[in-house]
N, C-alpha and C positions, 0 to 999 in steps of 0.2 A: 449847470448846477448839479445835475444828476451825476455827471462825470466826476466832478470834484468830490462828491460824497462817496462814490464808489472807490475812487482812488484813495480817499482817506481811510476807508474800511480796509482796503487791500494793504495799505501801509501799516496799519495797526496789526493786522494779521501777521505780516512778515515779522514785525517787532516781537510779537508774542512767541512766534516760532523760534526766533533767534534766542530769546531769553530762556526758553525751555531747553534748547540745545546747550546753552552756556551752563545752565544749572546741572544738566546731566553730565557735562564734561567735568565740572567741579566735583561732583559726587564720585565719578570714576577716578579722578586724581586723588581724592581723599582716601579711597579704598586702596589705591596703589601705594600711597605714602603711609598707610597704616593709621590714618586719623579716624577715630571712632565716629560713627554716625550717631545721631540722636537715638537713644534707646527707645524701643517700642513700649517697654514696661518700666515702671519706676523701680528703684532698688528696694523701696519699702514694701511693695507688693511681693517681690521675690522673697524678701526676708520673712514676711508673714506666712507665705506658702511653705517655706522651708521649716518654720517653727511648727506649723500644723502637722506636717509630715512627721517631724521628730516626736511631737506629742502623741500621735497615734501609735507610732512604733513603740515608744516607751510605755504607753498605757496598756497595750494589748499584746505585744510580741516579745520585746526584749528590754532588759534594764541592766545598767551597770551597777556593780557592787564591789566594795573594797573590804578586804579582810582586816579587821582591827585588832584581833587577838590571836593567840596561838592555840585555841581550843580544837582546831581541826588539823593541827600539825601531825605528820608531815604531808598530808594530802594537800592542805592549803596552808600557806605561810603568811605571817603578818606582812602586809604590804602588797599581797597579790590583788590584782584588779581583774575582775571576771565579768563575763556576760551571763545573765540569768534568763533562761528560756521561760517566758511567762505563759505561753499558750500550751505548753506540754501537759499541764494539769487542769487549768481552768481558763475560761474567758471571763475577765472581770473588769467592770467599770471602776473608776476612782472611788475609793472609800472615804477620803477626806477632801475637804476644800483645800486646794493647793496652798502650801506654806502655812497651814494651820493644823490643829488637832481636832477640828470640828468634823464629826462624822456626818455623812450624807447617805441617803438611800442608794444602794448600788446592786449590780447584778453579779452573781458568782456562779457561773455555769460550768459544770464538770465536762472536761474533754476526755483525757485519759487518766488512769488511776496512778496513785503514788505507790511505789513498791519498796519493799525492804532493801536497804543498801543504797537507795538514792541519796544524793547530796542535795539538801533542800533548804531554800531560803524561806523564812516565815516570819510573821509578826509575833514578837515575844508576848506571851499571854499574861505575864506578870509574875511577881514573886509568889512563893508557895502560899502565904497566908493573906495575900492581897486580892480582893475581888476585882479591883480596877488597877491596871498598871500605873506606876508613877509617871511614866511617859508613854504616850501612844505612838504608834507607827515606828517602833524601834525594831529593826530587822536583825534576826539571828540566822546563822547558817550552821546546820548540823547534819548528821547522817540519820536517815530514818531507819530505826531498828525494829519497830513494831507497828503493825497496821491495826485498824479497829478490830477488837475481839481477840487479839493475840494475848498470850500470857508471857510476861517477861520475868526472867530470873537471872541473877548474877551470882556465880559461885567462884570465889577466889579470882575475880576479875573476868572470868569467862562468861560471856552472855549466852543465855539459852532462850530460844523463842519456841513456845509450845513444846518444851521438853527436848528440843534439838539444838545442838551447838550452832551459834551464829558465827560464821567464819569472820575472824578479825580482818579488817582491810589491810592490804599489804603495807601501807604507809603508816599504820597506827602505832602509837607509842603506849606501852604498858610497862611501868616500872616494876621492879622486883619487890618493892615495899607494899605489902598487902595488909589492909585492915581486916583482922580476923572476924569470923562469924561470932556473934555475941557482943561485939563492941557496938555500942549504940551512938550514932551521930545524930544529935538533936536537930541538925539542919536538914536532915534527909526528908524526902517526900515519901508518903504523906505524913502530916503532922501526927506525932505519937508512934510512928513505926519503929520497930526495934531492929533497924538495919543500918548499914553503912554503904559507902560508895562501891565497895568491892564484894560485898555479900548482901544481896538485895533480893527482896521478893520471896515467893512468887506474887505477881500483881497482874490483874487483867486490865487491858486497855479498853475503856468503854466504847461502845458503838451504839448507833441509833437503835432504840427499842430495848436495850438492856434494862433489866429491872434490878435495882439496888435495894436490898433490904436494909432498913434504917433502924438502928437501936441506939440506946443511950451510950453504949460502949463504942460504937463506930461513927457517931454523928460528927465528931471532931474531924474525921478524915474527909467527910463528904460535904460539910457545910459550905466551904468556899467553892467547891466544884458546882454545887447546886445553885449558889447565888450567881456564879459566872454565867450560868445558863438563863439567868433572868428571873429567878424566884427568890422569895424571902424566907429564910429559915428562922424559926423562933422556938422557944420552949414554953409549953403550957403547964398546967397543973398536973401533978402526979407523973412527972417526967414525960409528958406527952411531947412528941415532936410535931411542930406545925410547919407546913409548907404553904406559903401564901394564906396563912391564917386557918388552914384546915388540918385537923389531926390526920397523920398518915404513918404507915409502917413501911412504905416502899416508895421509890422514886423511879420514874421512867426516863431514861437518858434521851436527850433530844438532838444530840450532834455526834458526829464521828470524831475520833481522836487518834493521835499518833504518839509514838515514843521516840524522842530525839536524843542522840548522844554524840559527843565529840570524839574524833579519832584519837586525840590526845587525852586518854581516859583519866589521868590523874590531875589534869589541869583544865577541866571543862565544866562550866556551869550549865548543866543540861537537865533533862527530865528527871534525873535522880534527885535533883534539888528543888525544882519548881513544878514538876508534874507533867500533865498531859498537854499536848499542843493540839488545839482544834484544827481539823482539816480545813475549815473555812479561813484560817489564818495563813495558809500557804500562799506564797507569792510565785514561786517557780523553782526550777531545778538549775543547779550550777551547770554551765555549758562549756565554757572555754576561758582560759586565762589569756587576756590580751595585753597585759602589762604587769610587770612585777618589779618593785624596788623596795628596799628597806630604808626607812627614814627614821633614825633613832630619836627617842624622846629628848635626848640632850640638845637637839637642834632647836627645841622650842615648839615646833609644830609637827613632831614626829609621830610615828606609829607606836603601838604597844611595845614594851621592852621585850627583847628576845635575847637571852644570854648566849645563845648559840650563834648569833650573828655578829659579824664585825661591826663595832659601834661607830660606823660612819655611813653616810648615804652612798648606796651603790645599787646598780641595776642588775637584776638577775636575768640575763639574756636567755639562759637555757630554759626558763619556765614559760616564756611567751609562746603561745600557740598550743599549750598542753590542754588536752581534753580532760574534763573533770569526771572522775568515776570513783 
């Protein structure tokens, strides 16, 4: 009886060993024949990991941006696709709930400073006379001309910063048609200014801690500016100016600001028309053009119209890989 049991165990042991060898042989054959083995991780898990990595890169490091208008021509053309360096100026957490315009608490930590001449992507602060933009999270790209505390002036199209000529970018476009000094453009910034796009200023760019003296003559210029900083401006009796309900003759600036202009000076909606760009609105700096094509509006889903482009879809191979400066 004992011998039969032992023999039975020995027989099952041999069978198990043989089955194991057969399985290994089949696996080896599958490898040789190129048949895939059962994946160790599901495709869904891999997809989630890839999405998380992409989300982190887009949030903190780099973001894609497409040029929709010709305001930065010829530095950037309609249809250029570029990468934006987001960590060069700030480390920032998301400002809005994804796919909405609902703002959420977020961090905005400075890394390196923004300098004159940088090509900068930023959130549009809104029209000249609007406290709140019509649409939130609308991105613009312009060249930074002035830093906080600088004085900007334009004389016959030539920009001066703190009394010194600001060298025009090599690819900038300036037409010979100049709006003369004394001609008043009612759309120019700030409201009530007696300037135009080609003869402008001088105007100081606000910075944290600046004191603005408020009078009944200049309050129209600064009302929207103060309300964008989160305060309410009213008029009391005897022409008193009230900020948050309190009579005041001065206002202390709470944020740093920049002056932004397009390289295509006669076809650019920039700080000359809507004012100062808060430093807090900056997304990052233009880095490199990774793709460029012109897709004319006549196609139905095209880019902005550019009269200098052939009006059919074409790829600009020579622009790919260009560093933005």
